[in-house]
C-alpha positions as CSV (number, residue, x, y, z in Angstrom):
1,M,114.8,111.7,102.3
2,Q,111.9,113.0,100.3
3,L,111.1,112.1,96.7
4,V,111.9,115.6,95.5
5,E,115.3,115.4,97.1
6,C,116.0,112.0,95.5
7,R,115.2,113.5,92.1
8,M,117.4,116.5,92.8
9,L,120.4,114.3,93.7
10,V,119.8,112.1,90.5
11,T,119.8,115.3,88.4
12,L,123.0,116.6,90.0
13,A,124.7,113.2,89.5
14,E,123.7,113.3,85.8
15,E,124.8,116.9,85.2
16,L,127.8,117.1,87.6
17,N,127.3,120.9,87.3
18,M,125.4,123.0,89.7
19,G,124.2,125.6,87.2
20,K,122.9,123.1,84.6
21,A,121.2,121.0,87.3
22,A,119.5,124.1,88.7
23,E,118.1,124.9,85.2
24,R,116.7,121.4,84.8
25,L,115.1,121.6,88.3
26,F,113.7,125.1,87.7
27,I,115.3,126.5,90.9
28,T,118.1,129.0,91.5
29,R,121.7,127.9,91.9
30,P,121.9,129.2,95.5
31,A,118.7,127.4,96.5
32,L,120.0,124.2,95.0
33,S,123.3,124.6,96.8
34,H,121.6,125.2,100.1
35,R,119.3,122.2,99.6
36,L,122.3,119.9,98.9
37,Q,124.0,121.0,102.0
38,T,120.9,120.2,104.0
39,I,120.7,116.7,102.5
40,E,124.5,116.1,103.2
41,R,123.9,117.1,106.9
42,S,121.0,114.7,107.2
43,W,123.2,111.9,105.9
44,D,126.2,113.2,107.8
45,K,128.2,112.5,104.7
46,Q,129.6,114.6,101.8
47,I,128.0,113.5,98.6
48,F,129.7,115.8,96.1
49,I,133.2,117.3,95.9
50,R,132.8,120.9,94.6
51,S,135.5,122.3,92.3
52,Q,135.8,125.0,89.6
53,K,135.4,122.3,87.0
54,G,132.1,121.1,88.5
55,L,131.0,118.3,90.8
56,S,132.4,114.8,91.4
57,L,130.9,112.0,93.6
58,T,132.5,110.8,96.8
59,P,132.4,107.1,97.6
60,S,129.6,107.8,100.1
61,G,127.9,109.9,97.5
62,E,127.9,107.0,95.0
63,K,126.0,104.9,97.5
64,I,123.5,107.6,98.3
65,I,122.9,108.4,94.6
66,E,122.4,104.6,93.9
67,F,119.7,104.7,96.6
68,A,118.2,107.9,95.2
69,K,118.0,106.4,91.7
70,E,116.2,103.3,93.0
71,V,113.6,105.5,94.7
72,V,113.1,107.6,91.6
73,E,112.8,104.5,89.4
74,K,110.2,102.9,91.8
75,E,108.2,106.1,91.8
76,D,108.2,106.2,88.0
77,K,107.2,102.6,87.8
78,V,104.2,103.1,90.2
79,K,103.1,106.2,88.2
80,I,103.1,104.1,85.0
81,E,101.1,101.4,86.8
82,L,98.6,104.0,88.1
83,L,98.1,105.4,84.6
84,H,97.4,101.8,83.4
85,L,94.9,101.3,86.2
86,D,93.1,104.4,85.1
87,K,92.3,102.6,81.9
88,V,91.5,99.2,83.4
89,V,88.3,98.3,85.3
90,Y,89.2,96.5,88.5
91,G,88.0,96.0,92.0
92,T,85.1,94.1,93.6
93,L,81.5,94.5,92.2
94,K,79.0,93.9,95.0
95,L,75.5,92.9,93.8
96,A,72.3,92.3,95.7
97,V,69.8,90.7,93.3
98,A,66.3,89.3,93.4
99,S,66.4,85.5,93.1
100,I,64.3,85.4,89.9
101,V,66.7,87.8,88.2
102,A,69.8,85.9,89.4
103,Q,68.4,82.6,88.1
104,H,67.7,83.9,84.6
105,W,69.1,86.9,82.7
106,L,71.7,88.0,85.2
107,L,73.8,84.9,84.3
108,A,74.3,86.1,80.7
109,V,75.2,89.6,82.0
110,L,77.7,88.4,84.5
111,K,79.3,86.1,81.9
112,K,79.9,89.0,79.5
113,Y,81.1,91.3,82.3
114,M,83.7,88.8,83.7
115,R,84.9,88.1,80.2
116,K,85.3,91.8,79.3
117,Y,86.7,92.8,82.7
118,P,88.9,90.0,84.0
119,C,90.5,92.1,86.7
120,T,87.3,92.5,88.6
121,K,85.8,90.3,91.3
122,I,82.1,89.5,91.9
123,S,80.3,89.5,95.3
124,L,76.7,88.3,94.8
125,I,73.9,87.9,97.3
126,T,70.4,86.8,96.3
127,G,67.0,86.6,97.9
128,C,63.6,88.4,98.1
129,S,63.5,91.9,96.7
130,N,62.9,93.5,100.1
131,E,65.9,91.7,101.6
132,M,68.1,92.9,98.6
133,L,66.8,96.5,99.0
134,N,67.9,96.4,102.7
135,A,71.3,95.0,101.7
136,V,71.9,98.0,99.4
137,Y,70.6,100.4,102.0
138,E,73.2,98.9,104.4
139,Y,75.9,99.2,101.7
140,E,76.3,95.4,101.5
141,G,75.8,95.8,97.7
142,H,76.9,98.5,95.3
143,I,73.9,97.8,93.2
144,G,70.5,96.2,93.8
145,I,68.3,94.6,91.2
146,V,64.9,94.3,92.7
147,R,61.3,93.6,91.7
148,G,58.0,95.4,92.3
149,N,58.0,99.2,92.9
150,P,60.5,99.8,95.6
151,D,60.4,103.0,97.8
152,W,63.9,104.0,97.2
153,K,65.3,107.6,97.6
154,G,68.6,107.1,95.8
155,V,69.4,106.3,92.2
156,K,66.5,104.2,90.8
157,E,66.5,103.0,87.1
158,H,63.7,101.0,85.4
159,L,65.0,97.9,83.6
160,L,62.1,95.9,82.3
161,T,58.4,95.1,82.6
162,D,57.4,91.5,83.1
163,P,53.9,90.3,82.4
164,L,52.4,87.6,84.7
165,Y,50.9,84.4,83.3
166,L,48.8,81.6,84.6
167,V,50.8,78.5,83.5
168,D,49.8,74.9,83.4
169,T,50.0,71.7,81.3
170,K,46.2,71.4,81.3
171,I,44.4,74.7,82.1
172,N,44.4,77.0,79.1
173,C,42.2,79.8,80.4
174,T,41.7,81.4,83.8
175,A,38.0,80.4,84.0
176,D,39.0,76.7,84.1
177,I,40.6,77.3,87.6
178,L,37.1,76.9,89.1
179,C,36.7,73.5,87.5
180,T,39.8,71.9,88.8
181,D,40.8,70.2,92.1
182,R,44.5,70.5,91.2
183,P,46.5,72.7,93.5
184,F,47.8,76.2,93.0
185,I,51.6,76.1,93.4
186,E,53.0,79.2,95.0
187,F,56.7,80.1,95.4
188,K,58.2,82.2,98.2
189,S,58.3,85.9,97.2
190,D,58.0,89.3,98.7
191,S,54.7,90.4,100.0
192,T,53.8,92.8,97.1
193,Y,54.0,90.0,94.6
194,Y,51.8,87.7,96.6
195,H,49.3,90.4,97.5
196,G,49.0,91.4,93.8
197,I,48.1,87.8,92.9
198,L,45.5,87.6,95.7
199,D,43.9,90.9,94.6
200,W,43.6,89.5,91.1
201,W,42.2,86.2,92.4
202,H,39.6,87.9,94.6
203,R,38.5,90.1,91.7
204,E,38.2,87.2,89.3
205,F,36.7,84.5,91.6
206,G,35.6,86.2,94.8
207,T,37.6,83.6,96.8
208,T,41.1,82.2,97.5
209,P,42.7,79.1,96.0
210,K,41.1,75.9,97.2
211,S,44.3,74.0,97.5
212,T,47.8,75.4,97.7
213,I,51.3,74.0,97.6
214,R,54.0,76.4,98.9
215,V,57.7,76.0,97.8
216,D,60.8,78.0,98.6
217,Q,62.1,78.5,95.1
218,L,60.6,79.7,91.8
219,E,62.5,77.0,89.9
220,T,60.9,74.3,92.1
221,C,57.5,75.7,91.4
222,K,58.3,75.8,87.7
223,Q,59.4,72.1,87.6
224,M,56.3,71.0,89.5
225,V,54.1,72.7,87.0
226,L,56.1,71.0,84.1
227,E,55.5,67.6,85.8
228,G,51.7,68.3,85.9
229,L,51.4,68.6,89.6
230,G,49.5,71.8,89.6
231,Y,49.3,75.3,88.1
232,A,51.1,78.5,89.0
233,I,51.3,82.2,88.2
234,L,54.8,83.1,86.9
235,P,56.4,86.1,85.3
236,S,57.4,85.9,81.6
237,T,61.1,86.0,82.5
238,A,60.7,82.6,84.2
239,I,58.9,80.8,81.4
240,H,60.5,82.1,78.2
241,D,62.4,78.8,77.8
242,I,59.4,76.4,78.5
243,K,56.5,78.1,76.7
244,S,56.3,75.3,74.1
245,K,55.5,72.9,77.0
246,L,52.8,74.8,78.7
247,Y,49.6,76.7,78.3
248,Y,50.2,80.3,79.4
249,T,47.4,82.8,79.9
250,P,48.1,86.4,80.7
251,L,46.6,87.9,83.9
252,L,44.6,91.0,83.1
253,K,43.4,94.0,85.1
254,E,39.8,95.1,85.0
255,N,40.5,97.4,82.1
256,G,42.0,94.6,80.1
257,T,45.7,95.6,80.4
258,P,48.3,93.0,81.5
259,I,49.2,92.7,85.1
260,V,53.0,93.2,85.2
261,R,56.0,93.0,87.6
262,E,58.6,95.7,87.2
263,T,62.4,95.3,87.6
264,W,64.5,98.1,88.9
265,L,68.2,98.8,89.4
266,V,68.9,100.8,92.6
267,G,71.8,102.1,94.5
268,H,73.5,105.0,96.3
269,E,74.7,107.8,94.0
270,S,78.2,107.6,95.4
271,T,78.6,103.9,94.4
272,F,77.4,104.6,90.9
273,N,80.6,106.6,90.3
274,L,82.8,103.5,90.8
275,K,84.4,102.3,87.6
276,Q,83.4,98.6,88.1
277,V,79.8,99.7,88.8
278,K,79.6,101.9,85.7
279,A,80.9,99.1,83.6
280,F,78.3,96.6,84.9
281,I,75.5,99.1,84.3
282,D,76.7,99.6,80.7
283,I,76.5,95.8,80.1
284,V,73.0,95.6,81.6
285,H,71.9,98.4,79.3
286,E,73.4,96.5,76.3
287,Y,71.6,93.3,77.3
288,M,68.3,95.0,77.8
289,A,68.5,96.8,74.5
290,H,69.4,93.5,72.7
291,S,66.6,91.6,74.6
292,T,64.0,94.2,73.7
């Protein structure tokens, strides 16, 4: 029995009058009578006894009406729940985020997001920017937050500009690099970041670092610098909390402007329409505005 038929039976049981029920259902009396006969044939039971005074329920009809009321009540309950869901942000938010972002300002954004939208779930993968870009391309993430200047054909929004610094506990200007035997500490990153540093190095010194230590994580690189084991080139995002413990010298282009690393938010246009994605982007915007 269809939902519309259940509602029709409930209305008939409430009115016990064919004419009044037809008015409430916005159909003609003959059409309602014909529809009732069809329902009774499908149940193979008489639901109402017709008389000049109106309608009365048969014992079988009482059971059928009870069933129809349960169906109608469940439908109404689901409709209310759906209306509530329209006002609530829910679902899984899938993020693919460059490691440096995940280790720093993303934590504050996620904390606020989860507190504001407790009905959502977070799926987070991290890694190098080119890996995260590929994850979004393959729809493994609704949103990617990546570094550099990605070649992305979908939605691409600039988030922040991050100057690069030479950081050390001893070296306080780039020229001093030529006078030290201490190693350059390099962390694993995507090729565009590394090539940008090499271009600067060649332009400044006409050579490559004499001694290099390579580590997997930026945080490992940062801690080694703090322990005085060598020097590194790090983005401002990574050193804002330790500037008082280090010398930090900006890397400059030939024209004297800072060398920077950009951060972008990328994704497919279709996923940007998801409610949980829109809510996350709004919080990112709030955080960026506050940080600026």
